[in-house]
Phi, psi and omega in degrees: 000147185214153174288319178236131177249128180255142180228115186283171182253212186287160171060041177244018187295340179271004181258190174213172177302319183292315182291324179289322175301319180296333179274323185278323187300315177299323178294319179299312178295322180297322178296319178295319179294318179296335177279350176103022180234075182296330180296314179291325177300318179295329179287341177268319185202126183213128177054042175077017181219153177300146179270199186283338177278119186285125177232128183231146178265126173276100187261121178235001184300335181300337179297337181266006174254003179298152182304127178079006184232021182287345183070039186264353182187171185302331181283354185273347182233155178273177186293326178296316178293323180293323178295320178294321177298320178299314181297319180293318178300319180293323178294317179295322177296317180297321177296317179297322180297332182260324192243348185304130181283334177283119184302318181295317177300317182296317179294319179298315180295322178296320178295318182290322181283347179279349180290123180300146181301324183283355178262000181270160178302150182270156178094147185301315184286331177282323186294330183284337188295319178300320180292315178300311180296325179296316178299320181294340178278344181281135180295336177302321180266351188235050180293338181250014178113159187295323181298316178295320182299317181299319179292318181295314181299314181297316180299314182297311182296317183293327180289320174299316180297317181294322179300318185275348183244347182245104184297331179293317177296317182299312181291321179303312182298315180294321179297326178297323176293309185296332180296337182261355182266127179214192183302333182269355183289131181243335188212137172241126181244122179240132179247134173058230178302332178300332177291328176291313179301312182296318180302311181291323178297320182293340172290345178256015189240143177255345181288125180289126181219160168272154185231129177236123177248140182228128180056045190272135174267016185302334181270004181286109179300158175071298187282315184250298189304315184286353179252004181291151175236141356281169176250146354288159182292143176201168174295131177303141182299334181282349185277119181272343178190138183232114175252140182234131180242133181222129171282143184298339181250013182277099184290333179296320181280342175063019174059033185263132168284125187278346185304318181294342184265340188230092177290164180298156172294154179307127179081003181242175181231005184285130174228157178295136178244115181262122179289167175304142185308138180270171173234103180265016176067223185284352180235074188296336182259003186291131183296319181296322179295329173289316187295323188281354181292145179300324180296325176295316178301322178294322178294318179296314180299318179296318181294318183286339180278350181297000000 
């Protein structure tokens, strides 16, 4: 059980709950300190060690290290998952074509999305490659070079696809979240795919908590939003307040205000509130860059003061 529950995003399979907690906790405390509450920051993290406020990472990344499921190449996923990966890649390209701050990335994405569908290779496995390769050409996805980008893009897409198509993975991830939620829990923080996992888990939860999503793809139509459970989508009844943070250049989140997608739970009035777009610098999707912001610290302070 924890006061704050953290839920990580994509491409964390080489980590563990302990290593991710060690990375997230200083950022979490830093955001609270930047907001002007050093006392609470010390209760979260002090002198290189966790403080008195219990914070736990719901780690599910190990599911993507199972034999044959690393998402390392075309043979690792089935055609249904590959089709879903194609759709997500095309959505990210379309977002880049409209919103990418890097002029070269925006022009490249516009050129790639301008190719007519009937001019693309045929077959599920062939059709996904232009989108995958296109994403890997964007500097947003390739800060360390094209080879790394191809591996990252494939890993990210395949993990999203596996979550939505493999019920065992889906339940495992949600159970990891719920295992840390108890009477003392005040806040659940989900980053990237972790915001999806946390959202669905909170629909299975009775403990009233605040919810913070960072770099969330929850509003992505077709690939994510239309596959959420339960249907129709709404704010989980257990959520006492929902804050959403988006960097202006975070292509994964697609710059979406979540309020139009998630009406209040029956009998409640809570809706997602998206703060003014953040600036996470050269790493717009980075979890630590979200955590250290003063606005994040204010959200954490408000949740813990309840």
